[in-house]
C-alpha positions as CSV (number, residue, x, y, z in Angstrom):
1,M,38.1,20.1,29.4
2,L,39.5,16.7,28.7
3,L,37.7,16.4,32.7
4,A,34.3,16.6,30.8
5,R,35.3,14.4,28.0
6,C,35.9,11.3,30.3
7,R,32.6,11.8,31.7
8,R,30.9,11.7,28.6
9,S,33.1,8.6,27.2
10,V,32.2,6.6,30.4
11,V,28.4,8.0,30.6
12,L,27.8,6.7,27.2
13,A,29.7,3.4,28.3
14,L,27.1,3.2,30.9
15,L,24.3,4.2,28.8
16,L,25.3,1.4,26.0
17,L,25.4,-1.4,28.9
18,G,21.6,-0.4,30.2
19,V,20.0,1.7,28.4
20,L,17.6,-0.4,26.7
21,G,15.8,-1.9,29.6
22,A,13.7,1.0,29.7
23,S,12.5,-0.4,26.3
24,A,11.0,-3.6,25.3
25,C,13.0,-5.9,26.6
26,N,12.3,-8.9,28.5
27,D,14.5,-10.2,32.5
28,E,17.9,-10.0,30.5
29,G,17.0,-6.7,29.0
30,T,16.5,-7.7,25.3
31,A,13.4,-7.3,22.9
32,T,11.7,-10.9,22.1
33,D,9.5,-11.8,18.9
34,A,6.3,-13.8,19.8
35,R,7.7,-17.1,17.9
36,N,10.5,-18.8,20.4
37,G,11.6,-15.3,22.4
38,A,14.7,-14.9,19.9
39,T,16.1,-11.4,19.7
40,D,14.7,-9.2,17.3
41,A,16.8,-6.9,14.9
42,P,12.0,-3.2,11.1
43,D,7.0,6.0,4.1
44,G,5.7,8.8,5.1
45,E,3.4,9.5,7.4
46,E,0.2,7.4,7.5
47,P,-3.1,9.4,8.9
48,T,-4.8,7.6,11.4
49,D,-8.1,6.1,11.4
50,P,-10.4,8.0,13.9
51,G,-13.7,5.5,12.7
52,G,-12.1,2.3,13.8
53,A,-14.0,0.4,16.3
54,A,-16.5,3.7,17.2
55,R,-18.1,2.7,13.5
56,V,-19.1,-0.5,15.0
57,A,-19.9,0.4,18.4
58,D,-23.0,2.7,16.8
59,D,-24.4,-0.5,15.5
60,G,-25.0,-2.1,18.7
61,D,-22.5,-3.6,21.5
62,L,-19.3,-4.1,20.0
63,F,-17.8,-6.7,22.2
64,A,-20.9,-8.8,21.6
65,R,-19.7,-8.4,17.9
66,I,-16.3,-9.7,18.0
67,P,-17.3,-13.9,17.7
68,Q,-19.1,-12.3,14.2
69,I,-16.1,-9.9,13.8
70,V,-13.5,-13.4,14.1
71,S,-15.6,-15.6,12.4
72,E,-15.2,-13.9,9.0
73,V,-11.6,-12.5,9.9
74,E,-10.9,-16.2,10.9
75,P,-10.3,-18.3,7.6
76,S,-7.9,-15.6,6.9
77,V,-5.3,-16.4,9.1
78,V,-2.9,-19.6,9.0
79,A,-1.1,-21.6,10.9
80,L,2.5,-21.6,10.2
81,I,4.5,-25.5,11.2
82,L,8.0,-25.3,10.6
83,D,10.8,-27.0,11.3
84,V,12.3,-24.6,13.5
85,G,9.2,-23.7,15.4
86,A,6.0,-21.9,14.7
87,G,4.0,-19.0,13.7
88,S,1.2,-17.4,12.3
89,G,0.4,-16.0,8.5
90,V,-2.7,-14.2,6.8
91,V,-3.4,-14.4,3.2
92,W,-2.5,-11.6,0.9
93,D,-4.4,-12.8,-2.4
94,A,-6.5,-15.3,-3.3
95,E,-3.5,-16.9,-5.5
96,G,-1.7,-18.2,-2.1
97,L,0.4,-15.3,-1.2
98,I,0.2,-15.4,2.5
99,V,2.4,-12.5,4.8
100,T,4.0,-12.9,8.3
101,N,7.2,-12.4,9.6
102,H,10.9,-12.7,8.8
103,H,12.2,-14.1,11.7
104,V,9.3,-16.7,11.1
105,V,10.3,-18.4,7.8
106,D,14.6,-17.4,8.6
107,G,16.4,-20.5,8.5
108,A,13.7,-23.0,8.0
109,S,13.4,-25.4,5.4
110,E,10.2,-27.1,5.8
111,I,7.5,-24.9,6.0
112,Q,3.7,-26.2,6.7
113,V,0.7,-24.1,6.2
114,G,-2.5,-25.0,8.5
115,F,-6.1,-23.4,7.3
116,A,-8.8,-22.7,8.8
117,D,-10.8,-25.8,7.2
118,G,-8.3,-28.1,8.7
119,R,-6.1,-28.4,5.5
120,R,-2.0,-28.6,5.4
121,M,0.1,-27.7,2.2
122,P,4.0,-26.9,1.9
123,A,4.8,-23.2,1.3
124,T,7.6,-21.5,0.0
125,V,9.1,-18.2,0.6
126,V,8.7,-16.0,-2.0
127,A,10.9,-13.0,-0.4
128,S,11.8,-11.4,3.0
129,D,12.6,-8.1,4.4
130,P,14.4,-8.8,7.7
131,V,14.9,-4.8,8.4
132,T,11.3,-4.3,8.4
133,D,10.4,-8.3,9.5
134,V,7.7,-8.8,7.0
135,A,7.9,-12.0,4.5
136,V,6.2,-13.3,1.9
137,I,5.6,-17.1,2.0
138,E,3.4,-19.4,-1.5
139,V,1.1,-22.0,-1.2
140,D,-0.1,-24.1,-4.7
141,R,-4.0,-23.2,-3.9
142,D,-6.2,-21.0,-5.3
143,G,-9.5,-19.0,-4.1
144,L,-8.1,-18.2,-0.6
145,P,-9.6,-15.6,1.2
146,P,-7.3,-12.7,1.3
147,A,-7.9,-10.6,4.6
148,E,-8.2,-7.0,4.1
149,F,-5.5,-4.4,5.5
150,A,-6.3,-1.2,7.0
151,G,-4.8,1.5,4.8
152,A,-4.5,3.9,7.7
153,L,-3.1,3.8,11.5
154,P,-6.0,2.6,14.1
155,E,-6.9,5.3,17.1
156,V,-5.9,4.7,20.1
157,G,-8.0,3.1,22.4
158,G,-9.7,1.2,19.3
159,L,-10.5,-2.6,19.8
160,A,-7.5,-4.8,19.0
161,I,-8.1,-8.8,18.6
162,A,-5.1,-10.4,17.5
163,V,-5.4,-14.3,15.7
164,G,-2.8,-16.3,15.1
165,N,-1.2,-19.9,16.7
166,P,0.3,-19.0,19.8
167,L,2.3,-22.0,21.0
168,G,0.5,-24.3,18.2
169,F,-3.3,-23.8,19.4
170,E,-4.7,-22.8,15.8
171,N,-7.1,-20.3,15.1
172,S,-6.9,-18.6,19.2
173,V,-8.0,-15.2,19.8
174,T,-7.3,-12.7,22.1
175,V,-9.0,-9.3,23.0
176,G,-7.5,-5.7,24.1
177,V,-7.2,-2.2,22.8
178,V,-4.6,-0.2,20.9
179,S,-2.5,0.7,23.4
180,G,-0.4,3.3,21.4
181,L,1.4,4.1,17.9
182,N,4.6,5.1,17.0
183,R,6.7,2.8,19.0
184,A,10.2,1.5,18.4
185,I,12.2,-1.5,19.4
186,P,15.5,-0.3,18.8
187,G,18.0,-2.9,17.7
188,T,21.3,-4.8,19.0
189,A,23.7,-3.2,17.5
190,P,24.1,0.2,15.8
191,A,24.3,-1.4,12.1
192,T,21.2,-3.5,13.1
193,R,18.0,-1.3,12.4
194,A,15.4,-0.9,14.9
195,L,11.5,-1.7,14.6
196,V,9.8,1.7,14.3
197,D,6.4,3.0,14.0
198,L,5.2,0.0,16.1
199,I,1.6,-0.3,16.8
200,Q,1.2,-1.3,21.1
201,T,-1.6,-3.5,22.5
202,D,-2.3,-5.0,25.8
203,A,-4.0,-8.2,23.2
204,A,-1.9,-11.0,24.9
205,I,0.9,-11.8,22.2
206,S,2.7,-15.2,23.1
207,P,5.4,-17.6,21.2
208,G,3.3,-19.0,17.9
209,N,1.8,-15.2,17.6
210,S,4.2,-13.9,15.6
211,G,3.1,-13.4,11.5
212,G,-0.6,-13.0,12.5
213,A,-3.5,-10.6,12.6
214,L,-4.1,-7.5,14.3
215,I,-7.6,-6.8,14.0
216,D,-9.9,-3.9,14.4
217,G,-13.8,-3.4,15.4
218,N,-14.5,-4.0,11.3
219,G,-12.8,-6.9,10.4
220,E,-9.9,-4.8,8.8
221,V,-6.0,-6.0,10.0
222,I,-4.3,-3.5,11.7
223,G,-1.3,-5.1,12.3
224,I,0.5,-7.8,11.9
225,N,2.2,-9.0,15.3
226,V,5.8,-8.9,15.5
227,A,7.1,-8.9,19.5
228,Y,6.1,-9.0,22.7
229,I,7.4,-8.4,25.7
230,P,6.8,-10.8,29.0
231,P,4.8,-11.2,31.7
232,Q,7.5,-11.4,33.7
233,A,9.7,-8.6,32.7
234,R,7.1,-5.9,33.7
235,G,4.1,-7.2,35.1
236,V,2.1,-7.2,32.3
237,A,2.2,-8.3,29.0
238,I,3.0,-6.0,25.9
239,G,2.4,-6.8,22.6
240,F,3.5,-4.8,19.6
241,A,2.6,-5.5,15.7
242,I,3.5,-3.8,12.1
243,P,1.0,-1.6,11.1
244,A,-1.1,-2.5,8.1
245,P,0.3,0.5,6.1
246,T,4.2,-0.6,6.4
247,V,2.8,-4.3,5.9
248,T,1.3,-3.2,2.3
249,D,4.1,-0.7,0.9
250,V,6.4,-3.5,2.0
251,V,5.2,-6.4,0.1
252,E,4.6,-4.2,-2.7
253,Q,8.0,-4.4,-2.9
254,L,9.0,-7.4,-2.0
255,L,6.3,-8.7,-5.3
256,E,7.7,-6.3,-7.7
257,T,11.2,-6.1,-7.3
258,G,12.1,-8.8,-4.4
259,A,13.4,-6.2,-2.1
260,V,12.9,-2.9,-0.2
261,S,14.4,0.4,-0.1
262,H,15.3,1.6,3.2
263,V,17.0,4.3,4.5
264,F,20.0,4.7,6.8
265,F,21.7,7.3,8.9
266,G,24.5,5.3,10.6
267,V,23.7,5.9,14.8
268,R,22.3,3.8,17.6
269,P,19.9,6.2,19.3
270,A,18.7,6.5,23.0
271,P,16.0,8.8,24.7
272,L,17.4,12.0,26.7
273,T,16.2,11.8,29.5
274,S,16.5,14.6,32.5
275,Q,19.4,12.4,34.5
276,I,21.2,11.6,31.3
277,A,21.1,14.9,30.6
278,Q,22.5,16.4,33.6
279,Q,25.1,13.9,34.1
280,L,26.4,14.6,30.7
281,D,26.0,18.5,31.0
282,A,24.2,18.2,27.9
283,G,22.9,22.0,27.6
284,V,19.2,20.9,26.5
285,E,16.8,18.6,28.2
286,Q,14.6,17.1,24.9
287,G,16.4,15.2,22.5
288,V,17.9,12.2,20.9
289,I,21.3,11.0,22.6
290,V,23.6,9.2,19.8
291,L,25.8,6.0,21.3
292,E,27.7,5.1,19.1
293,V,28.2,5.9,15.2
294,V,28.6,3.6,12.7
295,P,32.1,4.1,11.1
296,G,31.6,4.2,7.2
297,G,28.2,5.1,7.6
298,P,26.5,8.7,6.7
299,A,26.3,9.9,10.3
300,D,29.9,9.1,10.6
301,G,30.7,11.5,7.5
302,A,28.9,14.4,8.2
303,G,30.9,14.6,11.8
304,V,28.5,12.8,13.9
305,Q,30.1,12.0,16.9
306,P,28.7,9.4,19.9
307,G,27.5,11.9,23.1
308,D,25.5,14.4,20.3
309,V,22.5,15.0,21.0
310,V,20.3,15.7,18.1
311,I,17.5,18.1,18.7
312,E,16.3,18.5,15.4
313,L,16.0,16.5,12.5
314,G,15.0,17.8,8.6
315,G,13.4,21.1,10.3
316,E,11.7,18.9,12.6
317,A,11.7,18.9,16.4
318,V,12.9,15.7,17.4
319,R,11.6,14.9,21.3
320,S,11.7,11.3,21.5
321,V,12.9,8.1,19.2
322,E,9.9,7.5,18.2
323,E,10.3,11.1,16.4
324,F,13.6,10.8,15.1
325,L,13.1,7.0,13.6
326,G,9.9,8.6,11.9
327,T,11.0,10.8,10.7
328,L,13.9,9.2,9.1
329,R,11.8,6.5,7.9
330,G,9.6,9.5,5.6
331,R,13.2,10.1,3.7
332,S,14.9,7.8,0.5
333,P,18.3,6.8,0.4
334,G,20.5,9.7,-1.0
335,D,18.3,12.7,0.6
336,A,20.4,15.2,2.1
337,V,19.2,16.0,5.8
338,D,19.7,18.6,8.0
339,V,20.3,17.9,11.4
340,R,20.5,20.1,14.2
341,I,22.6,18.6,17.2
342,V,23.7,19.8,20.7
343,R,27.3,18.9,21.5
344,A,29.0,19.8,24.8
345,G,26.6,22.7,25.3
346,D,27.2,24.2,21.7
347,E,24.6,23.5,19.0
348,T,25.7,23.4,15.6
349,E,24.3,21.8,12.4
350,L,25.3,19.0,10.1
351,S,24.1,17.5,6.4
352,V,23.9,14.0,6.4
353,T,23.6,12.4,2.9
354,L,21.3,9.3,4.0
355,S,22.3,5.5,2.4
356,D,20.7,2.4,1.7
357,Q,20.3,0.4,4.8
358,P,23.3,-2.7,4.9
359,S,22.5,-6.0,5.8
360,A,23.3,-6.9,8.9
361,G,25.0,-9.5,10.2
């Protein structure tokens, strides 16, 4: 028993040092945001939109229509020029509200907004949420053209057009497809929530694209660009965007109360590979392994331990970190959720009472 416990501790220590290398990372093994390469710390299930680009394709050649789609959306995408860097934003309403990323405006003392018509105006931060990396800023200008945010997730394989301010080149456009849904970028510490349920795209996203629009073949904003994996890390650039339904929910909460409610489970999860399962003698081949437990957090209070493998959450099977985080996203602080775990080959069920996400830092 002592030998097995020591072996599990060694494996977990190694995982803590290197497990995130298989997830969104740069050469140093960490996720990067689309503004300046900094490390990123992001209810309910939304339906996918099976129409997407296909509806436009029925009316003619979709590729040939891209310039028209861009011309319609471009006035709703702005460039952000800050004393700490550059970024992008998307017009939320006609009265001057603009959506961007928290990491774009975080720490900035001066924000200038550049519009498609060439005008420049100062902006102030209205509210911001570091957990989902969404922020709302405001300019003193009426009559802005608000973007149309999609009410559902896009279809994998659908057209994805990124519009923004990469490297200071305003109104830049790159084109790709929606490569995947429900992607997650793990946090860098136990108390730092991961960005979850992201859209993955191969449309080129570069520093400065953060906060800009990812749009579909109907000209709807399907996501707010937030992060990317540099091409040198895996041979090809991979971009990520916060889905429009998430953005809409967060913005509405920010405008109503100035804050966003998030559930907190209190663990650092990682994928359970067959190799790791064998090394830990886990007794299962699918699930999510608990690398760390936040002291005093909900999971800690319920008896969850490092090395436990979560195989079921709230009655739903857990086969990946994405499924684990996605299931939590449909819960609220104060909810009690049943968790089935495997510890040293034995199954047991615990009840975890979720809390509010603590502030990072």
